[in-house]
C-alpha positions in Angstrom: 95.9 65.6 126.7 92.5 64.3 127.6 91.0 67.8 127.9 92.5 68.9 124.5 91.2 65.7 122.8 87.8 66.2 124.3 87.5 69.7 123.0 88.5 68.6 119.5 85.9 65.8 119.6 83.2 68.1 120.8 84.0 70.6 118.1 83.8 67.9 115.5 80.4 66.7 116.8 79.2 70.3 116.7 80.3 70.7 113.1 78.8 67.4 112.0 75.5 68.3 113.6 75.6 71.7 111.9 76.0 69.9 108.5 73.0 67.8 109.3 71.0 70.8 110.5 70.5 69.4 114.0 71.5 70.8 117.4 74.7 69.5 118.9 72.8 69.1 122.1 71.0 66.2 120.6 74.2 64.1 120.7 75.6 62.8 124.0 79.3 62.0 124.0 80.1 58.7 125.8 83.8 58.6 126.7 84.7 54.9 126.3 87.0 54.4 129.4 87.6 50.6 129.1 91.2 49.7 130.1 91.8 53.4 131.1 93.0 54.2 134.6 90.8 56.1 137.1 93.1 59.2 136.8 92.3 59.6 133.1 88.6 59.2 133.7 88.8 61.8 136.4 90.5 64.2 134.0 87.6 63.7 131.5 85.1 64.2 134.3 86.8 67.4 135.4 86.5 68.6 131.8 82.7 68.2 132.0 82.1 64.6 130.8 79.5 62.7 132.8 78.8 59.7 130.5 81.3 56.9 130.4 81.2 53.6 128.6 82.7 50.3 129.7 82.5 46.8 128.1 83.6 44.6 131.0 81.5 44.2 134.1 84.3 43.5 136.5 86.3 46.6 135.4 83.1 48.7 135.7 82.5 47.4 139.2 86.0 48.2 140.2 85.8 51.8 138.9 82.4 52.9 140.2 83.3 53.3 143.9 86.5 55.2 143.0 84.7 57.9 141.0 82.0 60.6 141.5 78.5 59.3 142.0 77.0 61.5 139.4 78.7 59.7 136.5 76.3 58.0 134.2 77.8 54.6 133.3 76.9 52.9 130.1 77.4 49.1 129.5 78.4 49.0 125.8 80.1 45.6 125.5 78.7 42.1 125.1 76.9 41.2 128.3 76.7 37.6 129.8 73.5 36.7 131.6 75.4 35.7 134.8 76.8 39.2 135.1 73.5 41.1 134.9 72.9 41.1 138.6 76.0 43.3 139.1 74.9 45.9 136.7 71.2 46.5 137.5 70.9 49.7 139.6 74.5 50.7 138.8 74.3 51.7 135.1 72.3 54.4 133.3 71.7 52.2 130.3 72.6 48.8 128.8 73.4 49.4 125.1 74.1 45.8 124.1 70.9 43.7 124.5 71.1 41.1 121.7 68.8 38.3 122.8 65.5 37.7 124.5 67.2 35.5 127.1 69.5 38.4 128.1 66.4 40.8 128.3 64.6 38.2 130.5 67.5 38.1 132.9 67.7 41.9 133.1 63.9 41.9 133.7 64.2 39.4 136.5 67.0 41.3 138.2 65.1 44.7 137.7 62.0 43.3 139.3 64.0 41.9 142.2 65.6 45.3 142.8 62.3 47.1 142.2 63.8 49.3 139.4 63.5 49.9 135.7 66.4 49.4 133.4 66.8 51.4 130.2 68.1 49.2 127.4 69.0 49.5 123.7 68.6 46.6 121.3 71.9 45.8 119.5 71.5 45.3 115.8 74.2 43.7 113.6 73.4 45.9 110.7 76.5 44.9 108.7 75.9 41.2 109.2 79.4 40.6 110.5 79.9 37.1 111.9 82.4 38.4 114.5 79.8 40.9 115.9 76.9 40.4 118.3 73.4 41.7 117.7 70.2 40.7 116.0 69.7 40.8 112.3 67.7 43.9 111.1 64.8 41.7 110.1 64.8 40.1 113.6 64.8 43.5 115.4 61.0 44.0 115.7 60.4 40.6 117.3 63.1 41.3 120.0 61.8 44.8 120.5 58.3 43.6 121.1 59.3 40.7 123.3 61.7 42.8 125.5 59.2 45.7 125.8 56.6 43.3 127.2 58.9 42.3 130.1 58.5 44.0 133.5 61.3 46.3 134.7 62.6 47.1 131.2 62.2 50.2 129.1 63.3 49.9 125.4 64.8 53.3 124.5 66.2 52.6 121.1 68.8 50.8 119.0 72.6 50.4 118.9 75.0 49.2 116.3 78.8 48.8 115.7 79.8 49.5 112.1 82.7 47.5 110.6 86.1 48.9 111.4 87.3 51.0 108.4 89.7 53.7 107.3 86.9 55.4 105.4 84.2 56.8 107.7 82.0 57.3 104.6 81.6 53.6 104.2 79.9 53.5 107.6 77.1 55.8 106.4 74.9 53.1 105.0 74.9 51.1 108.2 74.1 54.2 110.3 71.3 55.2 107.9 69.9 51.7 108.0 69.8 51.8 111.8 68.1 55.2 111.7 65.5 54.0 109.3 64.9 50.9 111.4 64.4 53.1 114.4 61.9 55.2 112.6 60.1 52.1 111.4 59.9 50.7 115.0 58.7 54.1 116.4 55.9 54.1 113.8 54.5 50.8 115.0 53.5 52.4 118.4 54.6 49.4 120.4 53.8 49.7 124.1 56.8 50.6 126.3 59.0 51.4 123.3 60.4 54.9 122.9 62.8 55.0 120.0 64.6 58.1 121.2 68.2 56.7 121.4 70.5 55.8 118.6 73.9 54.6 119.8 76.2 54.5 116.9 79.6 55.8 115.8 83.0 55.4 117.4 86.4 57.2 117.1 86.8 56.5 113.4 83.3 57.4 112.2 81.4 59.4 114.9 81.1 62.5 112.7 79.3 60.4 110.0 77.1 58.9 112.8 76.1 62.4 114.0 75.2 63.3 110.4 72.9 60.3 110.2 71.1 60.8 113.5 73.1 59.4 116.3 72.1 60.5 119.8 75.0 58.6 121.5 78.5 58.4 120.1 81.0 56.1 121.8 84.5 57.6 121.6 87.5 56.1 123.3 90.8 56.4 121.4 89.8 59.9 120.2 89.7 61.0 123.8 92.1 58.9 125.8 94.6 57.9 123.1 95.8 54.6 121.8 97.6 53.1 124.7 96.0 50.4 126.8 96.4 50.7 130.5 96.2 48.0 133.1 93.8 48.6 135.9 
């Protein structure tokens, strides 16, 4: 099932990119493996996927030693500062940096481990109270402050659009994030490289691809609906 689902998702990414006149290679598919057992993750790995996303630190720490070392793990969920020490050096990127205090903690741990952590700034484009992320108008201040910290590289922006049955309704949020990214890039801030746009999930990743996503985060579309206990 996983292999067939992956093929379908990859084909849709290719079609969406073609509609937007951009190469499909510009988009990295992150298989969101939260709550999924190692066996299913391995099936996706064997089908060629190397980027996986988790939103809970403990679950990620449990999975890493059980799976191939060339997997690129992405932290896509809300991150508490006291969990940062477990992630640094273990993940390819943290997508969900939503405050300066979190960025400062990541910086402290990165310096301690003599490494550089790639981060994305999470923006609450839709202004939903239930979602984390900075307001669009607060983004520049956080980008500048985070970029000035040692051991951090600001690589772009991330957002989560409201859950909807109509993917077209997400377009405005993805377009807003893209425009914000272009605006940030144009300011030529030191240590800021707006090359990554993490947006789009199972319900709206095709729209996200059309609007410039470089990472799409797809879980249900690959692994199915059922939640598994680890």
